[in-house]
C-alpha positions in Angstrom: -46.9 106.6 20.6 -44.5 109.2 19.0 -45.8 111.8 16.7 -44.3 112.1 13.2 -42.3 115.1 14.3 -40.8 113.2 17.2 -39.9 110.2 15.0 -38.2 112.5 12.5 -36.0 114.0 15.3 -34.7 110.6 16.6 -31.8 110.3 14.0 -30.7 113.8 14.9 -30.9 113.0 18.7 -28.8 109.8 18.1 -26.2 111.7 16.2 -26.0 114.4 18.9 -25.6 111.8 21.7 -22.9 110.1 19.7 -20.9 113.3 19.2 -21.3 114.1 22.9 -20.0 110.6 23.9 -17.0 111.0 21.6 -16.1 114.4 23.0 -16.3 113.1 26.5 -14.1 110.1 25.7 -11.5 112.3 24.1 -11.5 114.7 27.1 -11.1 111.7 29.4 -8.0 110.6 27.6 -6.4 114.0 27.0 -7.0 115.9 30.2 -5.1 113.4 32.5 -2.2 113.3 30.1 -2.1 117.1 29.9 -2.2 117.3 33.7 0.6 114.7 34.1 2.7 116.6 31.5 2.1 119.9 33.4 3.1 118.2 36.7 6.3 116.9 35.2 7.1 120.3 33.7 6.9 121.9 37.1 8.9 119.2 38.9 12.6 120.0 39.5 15.0 117.3 38.3 18.4 116.9 40.0 21.7 117.2 38.2 22.9 114.1 36.4 25.5 112.1 38.2 29.0 111.9 36.8 31.6 109.2 37.2 35.3 110.2 37.4 37.9 107.4 37.6 41.7 107.7 38.1 44.4 107.0 40.7 45.1 108.6 44.0 48.0 111.0 43.6 48.1 112.5 47.1 46.4 111.6 50.3 46.3 113.6 53.5 44.5 111.9 56.4 43.3 114.0 59.3 41.5 111.9 61.8 38.5 110.3 60.1 38.6 112.7 57.2 41.0 112.9 54.3 41.9 115.2 51.4 42.5 113.3 48.1 44.1 114.5 44.9 43.1 112.3 42.0 44.9 112.0 38.6 42.0 111.5 36.2 42.0 108.9 33.5 40.3 111.3 31.0 43.3 113.6 31.2 41.5 116.4 32.9 42.8 118.6 35.6 43.6 116.7 38.9 40.5 116.5 41.1 40.7 117.3 44.8 37.9 116.0 47.1 37.3 115.9 50.8 36.3 112.5 52.2 34.2 112.8 55.4 32.1 110.4 57.4 29.0 111.6 55.6 30.3 110.5 52.2 29.6 106.9 51.0 33.0 105.2 50.9 33.9 101.7 50.0 37.5 100.4 50.0 38.1 96.9 48.5 41.2 94.8 48.4 42.4 91.2 48.2 42.7 89.8 51.7 44.9 87.4 53.6 43.3 84.2 54.7 43.9 85.1 58.3 41.2 87.8 58.0 38.7 85.0 58.0 38.4 85.3 61.7 35.4 84.9 64.1 33.0 87.8 64.4 33.6 88.9 60.8 30.7 89.3 58.4 31.3 87.2 55.4 29.7 86.0 52.1 30.6 82.8 50.3 29.7 83.0 46.6 29.4 80.1 44.2 28.8 77.7 47.1 27.7 74.1 46.3 26.7 71.0 48.3 28.4 67.7 47.8 27.9 64.6 50.0 25.9 66.7 52.5 28.8 69.2 52.8 29.1 72.7 51.6 32.1 74.0 49.6 33.1 77.4 48.2 36.1 79.2 46.7 35.1 82.9 46.6 34.7 84.8 49.9 33.9 88.4 50.8 34.6 90.0 54.1 32.6 93.0 55.2 34.8 94.6 57.9 32.8 96.6 60.4 29.4 96.1 58.6 26.8 93.4 58.1 26.7 91.4 54.8 24.1 92.3 52.2 21.5 89.5 53.1 22.2 86.9 55.7 21.1 83.3 54.9 21.4 80.7 52.2 20.2 81.9 48.8 20.2 80.3 45.4 22.2 82.4 42.9 20.3 83.2 39.7 21.8 82.0 36.4 24.7 80.3 38.3 23.9 76.7 37.6 22.7 75.6 41.0 25.2 77.4 43.1 24.3 79.3 46.3 25.3 82.4 48.3 25.9 81.9 52.0 26.1 85.0 54.1 26.3 85.7 57.8 28.6 86.0 60.8 31.7 83.8 60.9 31.6 81.7 64.1 34.8 79.7 63.7 37.5 79.0 61.2 40.3 76.3 61.4 42.3 74.8 58.6 39.9 75.8 55.8 36.8 74.7 57.7 34.3 77.5 58.5 31.1 77.7 60.6 28.8 80.5 59.5 25.7 81.7 61.3 23.6 82.3 58.2 20.4 84.0 59.3 20.1 81.9 62.5 21.2 78.7 60.8 24.7 77.3 61.5 26.2 76.2 58.2 29.5 74.3 58.0 31.5 75.3 55.0 34.8 74.1 53.5 37.3 75.5 51.1 36.8 74.1 47.7 39.3 71.2 47.2 42.1 71.8 44.7 41.6 75.6 44.5 43.1 78.5 46.3 40.4 80.6 48.1 39.8 84.1 46.5 39.1 86.5 49.4 38.1 90.2 49.0 37.7 92.5 52.0 35.4 95.6 52.0 35.8 98.4 54.5 35.0 102.1 55.0 38.1 103.0 56.9 39.9 105.8 55.0 43.1 105.0 56.8 43.5 102.0 54.5 43.7 104.1 51.3 47.1 104.2 49.6 48.7 106.5 47.0 48.6 105.0 43.5 45.3 103.0 44.2 42.5 103.0 41.6 39.6 105.2 42.6 36.1 106.0 41.1 34.1 109.0 42.3 30.4 109.5 41.6 28.9 113.0 42.0 27.5 116.1 40.3 28.8 119.5 39.3 27.1 122.6 40.7 28.3 126.2 40.1 31.5 124.8 38.5 32.4 122.7 41.6 32.3 118.9 41.6 30.4 117.5 44.7 31.2 113.8 45.4 28.5 111.4 46.6 30.1 108.0 46.4 33.8 107.0 46.4 35.1 103.5 45.6 38.8 102.7 46.1 40.5 99.5 45.1 43.9 98.4 46.6 46.3 96.2 44.8 48.2 94.7 47.8 46.4 92.2 50.1 45.4 93.4 53.5 46.3 91.5 56.7 45.0 91.6 60.3 47.8 94.0 61.1 46.3 96.6 58.8 43.2 96.7 60.9 44.9 96.7 64.3 44.4 99.8 66.4 47.2 102.2 66.0 49.1 103.0 69.2 49.8 106.7 69.8 53.4 107.6 69.3 55.3 108.3 72.6 57.1 111.6 72.6 60.7 111.3 73.9 61.5 113.9 76.5 64.4 116.2 75.6 67.7 115.2 77.3 68.6 116.9 80.5 71.4 119.5 80.1 74.2 118.9 82.6 76.3 121.8 84.0 73.8 123.6 86.2 72.1 122.5 89.4 68.6 123.3 90.5 69.8 126.5 92.1 71.5 127.7 88.9 75.0 127.1 90.2 77.6 125.2 88.4 78.0 121.5 89.0 81.4 121.0 90.7 81.9 117.9 88.6 81.7 119.9 85.4 84.2 122.7 86.4 86.7 123.4 83.8 89.6 123.2 86.3 89.8 119.9 88.1 90.4 119.6 91.8 94.0 119.4 92.9 94.8 115.9 93.9 95.4 115.3 97.6 98.9 116.1 98.6 99.5 118.7 95.9 99.9 122.4 96.7 96.8 124.5 95.9 97.5 128.2 96.0 93.8 128.9 96.8 93.9 126.4 99.7 97.5 126.2 100.9 96.8 124.2 104.0 94.3 121.7 102.3 91.5 122.7 104.6 88.8 122.7 101.9 89.9 119.4 100.3 87.5 116.6 100.9 89.5 113.7 102.2 92.7 115.5 101.3 95.8 115.9 103.5 97.5 119.2 104.1 100.1 120.0 101.6 103.7 119.1 102.6 105.6 121.8 104.3 108.3 123.4 102.2 111.3 124.6 104.1 111.5 128.4 104.2 107.8 128.8 103.7 106.6 128.3 107.3 105.7 131.3 109.3 108.2 132.1 112.1 107.2 131.2 115.6 107.3 133.8 118.4 110.4 132.2 119.8 112.2 132.6 116.5 111.1 136.2 116.2 112.5 136.9 119.7 
């Protein structure tokens, strides 16, 4: 049994324990938040990304790199950037239907099934790269339409065969509608002056550093635009007539023509040096006297 003094100390003990629990609870909540705030304060944050849009004013392609001068839509000073293989580049353009060729990576959007056949009107071609996700996927919030992506196996008269993630899917152009085809590529050689461009990057030490570049072409691209470029053949300079290999004059280019056969040449009075020529006719009074005449 507790003594009277011990019973009198119980309320004080309870209050002390209560305050201690409250303090511990507050510390449990405050200390982690304070530590998180301190960690965030010490963490370095990168510069905010900027987006600059405009049109390509000048383009100078050097191999797989290019210097671009951009007229900005915001009226700022023209922006000059260097596009290299390390920079994320995407060029988009309307495409000719002939670009829907085998071995291309394609995406059919808004595809639907009717009478056990697939139809689509909107197509994307990813030239030189794989599509986003191969297979047949339901498109969200599109009213039962599907996305079909994969490698194109065959195409003939609007009938396509796609290897969609290991499954061969026959697909037709939607009846009564012209196909809408867009091609995506990373070949800087396709860029054209006057094309719309959007550059994403950051400014450091007063210099803009691009990270992503998106260019949109207005004119449709054809298979010829992707054909390998043949090196230009250099035409050798024309040979200069008038001198032979030994540095002597060509007899055919002499200023003075050969005397025709039968005509008197003062340098060759007897016609000895003439090729195929006959001696010049003897003129009376010009022949040398014979010994008999002299005697």
